[in-house]
C-alpha positions in Angstrom: -58.4 80.6 -37.8 -62.0 79.5 -37.0 -62.0 76.2 -39.0 -61.7 72.6 -37.9 -59.3 70.6 -40.0 -60.4 67.0 -40.6 -58.1 64.3 -41.9 -58.4 61.2 -44.0 -56.0 58.4 -42.9 -53.0 56.9 -44.6 -53.3 53.1 -44.3 -50.6 50.4 -44.0 -51.1 46.7 -44.8 -48.9 44.6 -42.5 -48.2 40.9 -41.6 -50.3 41.1 -38.4 -53.1 43.4 -39.6 -56.9 42.8 -39.9 -60.1 44.4 -40.9 -61.6 45.9 -37.6 -61.1 49.5 -38.8 -63.6 48.8 -41.5 -66.0 47.1 -39.1 -65.7 49.7 -36.3 -65.3 53.0 -38.2 -66.3 52.3 -41.8 -62.9 53.1 -43.1 -62.2 52.2 -46.7 -59.2 50.0 -45.9 -57.2 48.6 -48.7 -57.5 45.0 -47.6 -58.1 42.5 -44.8 -54.5 42.8 -43.5 -54.7 46.5 -42.7 -52.8 47.0 -39.4 -52.3 50.8 -39.2 -54.2 54.0 -40.0 -52.0 57.0 -39.7 -54.9 59.3 -38.9 -53.0 62.5 -38.1 -49.6 62.2 -39.7 -47.0 64.5 -41.3 -44.5 61.6 -41.3 -42.8 61.2 -44.7 -43.5 57.5 -44.6 -47.3 58.2 -44.7 -49.2 61.5 -44.5 -52.8 62.1 -43.8 -54.7 64.5 -46.1 -57.2 67.2 -45.3 -60.7 65.9 -46.0 -62.5 69.2 -46.7 -62.5 73.0 -46.3 -59.9 75.6 -47.1 -57.0 73.1 -47.2 -58.8 70.1 -48.9 -56.3 67.6 -50.4 -53.2 69.1 -48.7 -51.1 67.0 -46.4 -50.4 67.8 -42.8 -46.8 68.2 -43.8 -47.7 70.9 -46.3 -49.7 72.7 -43.7 -46.8 72.6 -41.3 -44.4 73.9 -44.0 -46.6 76.5 -45.6 -49.1 77.6 -42.8 -47.1 77.7 -39.6 -49.6 80.2 -38.3 -52.1 77.3 -37.8 -49.7 76.0 -35.2 -49.0 79.2 -33.4 -45.7 79.7 -35.2 -44.2 76.7 -33.5 -40.5 76.1 -34.2 -39.2 72.8 -35.5 -38.5 71.1 -38.8 -41.3 68.5 -38.5 -44.8 68.4 -37.0 -44.0 66.8 -33.6 -46.7 64.2 -33.2 -48.2 61.2 -35.0 -51.6 59.5 -34.2 -52.5 56.0 -35.4 -55.3 53.5 -35.1 -53.7 50.0 -34.8 -55.6 46.7 -35.5 -53.6 43.7 -34.3 -55.1 40.5 -35.8 -51.9 38.8 -34.7 -49.1 39.5 -32.2 -46.8 42.4 -33.1 -43.1 41.9 -32.6 -41.4 42.5 -29.2 -39.8 45.9 -29.7 -38.3 49.0 -28.2 -37.8 52.6 -29.3 -34.8 54.9 -28.8 -34.8 58.2 -27.0 -34.0 61.5 -28.9 -30.3 61.4 -28.2 -29.7 57.9 -29.4 -31.9 58.4 -32.5 -30.2 61.6 -33.4 -26.8 59.9 -33.2 -27.7 56.6 -34.8 -30.7 57.3 -37.1 -29.6 60.2 -39.3 -30.9 62.9 -36.9 -34.3 61.3 -36.3 -36.4 61.9 -33.2 -36.8 59.2 -30.6 -40.1 57.6 -29.9 -42.2 57.9 -26.8 -45.8 56.7 -27.3 -49.0 55.8 -25.5 -52.0 53.5 -26.1 -55.7 53.9 -25.5 -57.6 50.6 -25.9 -60.5 51.1 -28.2 -61.6 47.5 -28.2 -60.2 44.0 -27.6 -61.0 40.4 -27.6 -61.9 38.7 -24.3 -58.7 37.5 -22.7 -56.4 39.8 -24.8 -53.2 41.0 -23.3 -50.2 43.2 -24.0 -46.5 43.2 -23.1 -44.9 46.1 -21.3 -41.5 45.9 -19.7 -39.3 43.0 -18.5 -38.2 41.2 -15.3 -34.4 41.5 -15.7 -32.7 43.4 -13.0 -29.3 43.9 -14.7 -28.1 44.2 -18.3 -26.2 40.9 -17.9 -29.4 39.1 -16.8 -31.2 40.8 -19.7 -28.6 39.7 -22.3 -28.6 36.1 -20.9 -32.4 35.7 -21.0 -32.5 37.1 -24.5 -29.6 34.8 -25.7 -31.3 31.8 -24.2 -34.7 32.7 -25.6 -36.5 32.8 -22.2 -39.2 35.2 -23.4 -41.9 33.8 -21.2 -39.7 34.4 -18.1 -38.4 37.8 -19.3 -41.5 39.7 -20.5 -44.2 41.3 -18.4 -47.7 40.5 -19.7 -50.9 42.3 -18.7 -54.6 41.7 -19.4 -56.4 44.6 -21.2 -59.9 45.9 -21.4 -61.7 48.5 -23.4 -60.8 52.0 -22.1 -57.4 51.1 -20.6 -54.5 53.4 -21.1 -50.8 52.7 -21.2 -47.8 55.1 -21.4 -44.7 53.7 -23.2 -41.6 55.9 -22.8 -38.7 55.3 -25.0 -36.6 52.4 -23.8 -39.6 50.4 -22.7 -39.9 46.9 -24.1 -43.4 46.4 -25.4 -45.7 44.6 -27.8 -49.3 44.9 -28.9 -50.9 41.5 -29.0 -53.5 39.7 -31.0 -57.1 40.9 -30.7 -56.4 44.5 -29.9 -57.7 47.7 -31.5 -56.1 50.8 -30.1 -55.3 54.5 -30.6 -51.7 55.4 -30.4 -50.3 58.9 -29.8 -46.5 59.2 -30.3 -43.6 61.3 -31.3 -43.4 61.8 -35.0 -40.9 59.0 -35.5 -41.0 55.6 -37.3 -37.8 54.2 -35.6 -38.5 50.8 -34.2 -36.0 48.1 -32.9 -37.3 44.6 -33.2 -36.2 42.3 -30.4 -38.1 39.1 -31.1 -40.7 38.2 -33.8 -41.9 34.7 -32.9 -39.8 33.2 -35.8 -42.3 34.4 -38.4 -41.5 34.6 -42.1 -42.4 37.4 -44.5 -41.9 36.6 -48.2 -40.2 33.4 -47.1 -37.6 35.1 -44.8 -37.5 36.1 -41.2 -37.9 39.8 -40.5 -34.8 41.8 -39.5 -34.0 41.9 -35.7 -32.1 44.8 -34.1 -30.5 43.1 -31.0 -27.5 45.4 -30.7 -29.6 48.6 -30.9 -32.2 47.1 -28.5 -29.6 46.3 -25.9 -28.3 49.8 -26.2 -31.6 51.5 -25.5 -33.7 49.2 -23.2 -34.3 50.7 -19.8 -32.9 48.2 -17.2 -34.4 47.5 -14.7 -37.8 48.4 -16.1 -39.6 51.4 -14.5 -43.4 51.6 -14.2 -45.0 55.1 -14.5 -48.6 55.8 -13.3 -49.6 58.9 -15.3 -53.4 58.9 -15.0 -54.9 61.6 -12.9 -58.3 61.6 -11.2 -61.3 62.4 -13.4 -62.9 65.9 -13.2 -66.6 66.4 -13.4 -67.7 69.4 -15.4 -71.4 68.6 -15.5 -71.9 67.8 -19.1 -68.3 66.5 -19.6 -66.0 64.3 -17.5 -62.4 64.9 -18.3 -59.4 62.8 -17.3 -55.7 63.5 -18.0 -54.2 60.3 -19.1 -50.6 61.5 -19.4 -48.9 64.9 -19.1 -45.4 64.4 -20.3 -42.5 66.0 -22.1 -43.8 65.4 -25.6 -47.6 65.4 -25.3 -50.5 65.7 -23.0 -53.4 63.3 -23.7 -56.8 63.5 -22.1 -60.2 61.7 -22.4 -63.3 63.8 -22.6 -66.7 62.0 -22.1 -69.3 64.5 -23.3 -73.0 64.1 -22.5 -74.9 67.2 -23.5 -73.3 70.6 -24.3 -69.8 71.5 -23.2 -67.7 74.6 -24.0 -64.0 75.1 -23.6 -61.1 77.2 -24.9 -58.4 76.1 -27.2 -55.3 77.9 -25.7 -52.5 75.7 -27.3 -50.5 76.0 -30.5 -52.7 73.2 -31.8 -55.1 70.6 -30.4 -55.8 67.2 -31.8 -59.2 65.5 -31.3 -59.8 61.8 -32.0 -63.5 60.8 -31.8 -63.3 57.3 -30.3 -67.0 56.6 -29.6 -70.5 58.1 -30.1 -71.4 61.1 -32.2 -72.2 64.8 -31.9 -71.1 68.1 -33.2 -68.2 70.6 -32.6 -69.4 74.1 -33.4 -72.3 72.6 -35.4 -70.0 70.5 -37.5 -71.1 66.8 -37.2 -68.5 64.4 -35.8 -68.7 60.6 -35.3 -66.5 57.8 -34.1 -63.5 57.4 -36.4 -63.1 61.2 -37.1 -59.8 62.8 -36.5 -59.2 66.6 -36.6 -56.9 69.4 -35.7 -58.1 72.6 -34.0 -55.6 75.3 -35.0 -54.0 78.0 -33.0 -56.2 81.0 -32.0 -59.4 79.0 -32.6 -61.0 80.3 -29.4 -64.0 78.6 -27.8 -65.1 75.1 -28.8 -68.7 74.1 -28.3 -69.2 70.4 -28.2 -72.6 68.8 -28.3 -73.9 65.2 -28.2 -72.9 62.0 -26.5 -69.3 61.2 -27.5 -65.9 60.2 -26.3 -62.9 62.2 -27.4 -59.2 61.7 -27.0 -57.7 65.2 -26.9 -53.9 65.8 -27.4 -51.7 68.9 -27.3 -48.0 69.4 -26.9 -46.7 69.8 -23.4 
């Protein structure tokens, strides 16, 4: 099908959310504590809707159920991926996600959750948490029980354009002052390890210490997934991660660039600049699906794209 499918986001207001998505992308967010925009989502907890064209008003889940030809006839009960924009106006909780096997056995047959982050913007001095310093599970349990979070957690400074891969089992947290794009498995299963003692509606939020201890990778393992950039003249491409669940690349287009779409589907997130794809205008904050069999894409302008397909 030779039609680009654009989506409108599903928004979530949360304890730690802000208003940067309105400021950066002009999104009509519901309030000043909007933390998440599920920009390409078929998850039952929040679905994105087709903005225009042949499928206007339909959810991505409907397309998956009723028009599997758009996805090359892929098998599977659910669309496999979920893409979010996240605005952290405060620290998110320290958390970890299960792998597929644990989630299937303990979360009613759910998928696990491996994800990755592309930093869209951040405050000066902002940082994130990825991983921990414990060498054994006994040491991990002891440091958690004693609340030695500063000693346990690995903290890293961040800058616009940074990329981080977060496999299931990785302790992690997005921190205050961060706007990022997240590509993940289509799962909403999160185990909260620590929440800074915050209250929501007068009560602490639920922690999941037993589940977290079950799934945390110990000792932590770093993975360097970014490959060298490739110069195609009018476009520089860089593979950020090529993994079991998704391949994510950054395309910096300056001029006119043509390429094939050979996958069951391709997701494109316009993260900066503006231009056109096959004469359809695109700008920062747009999110679209290029269906199976689309053929050649002609991209024009000066724009940064994050491009995702299944591996």
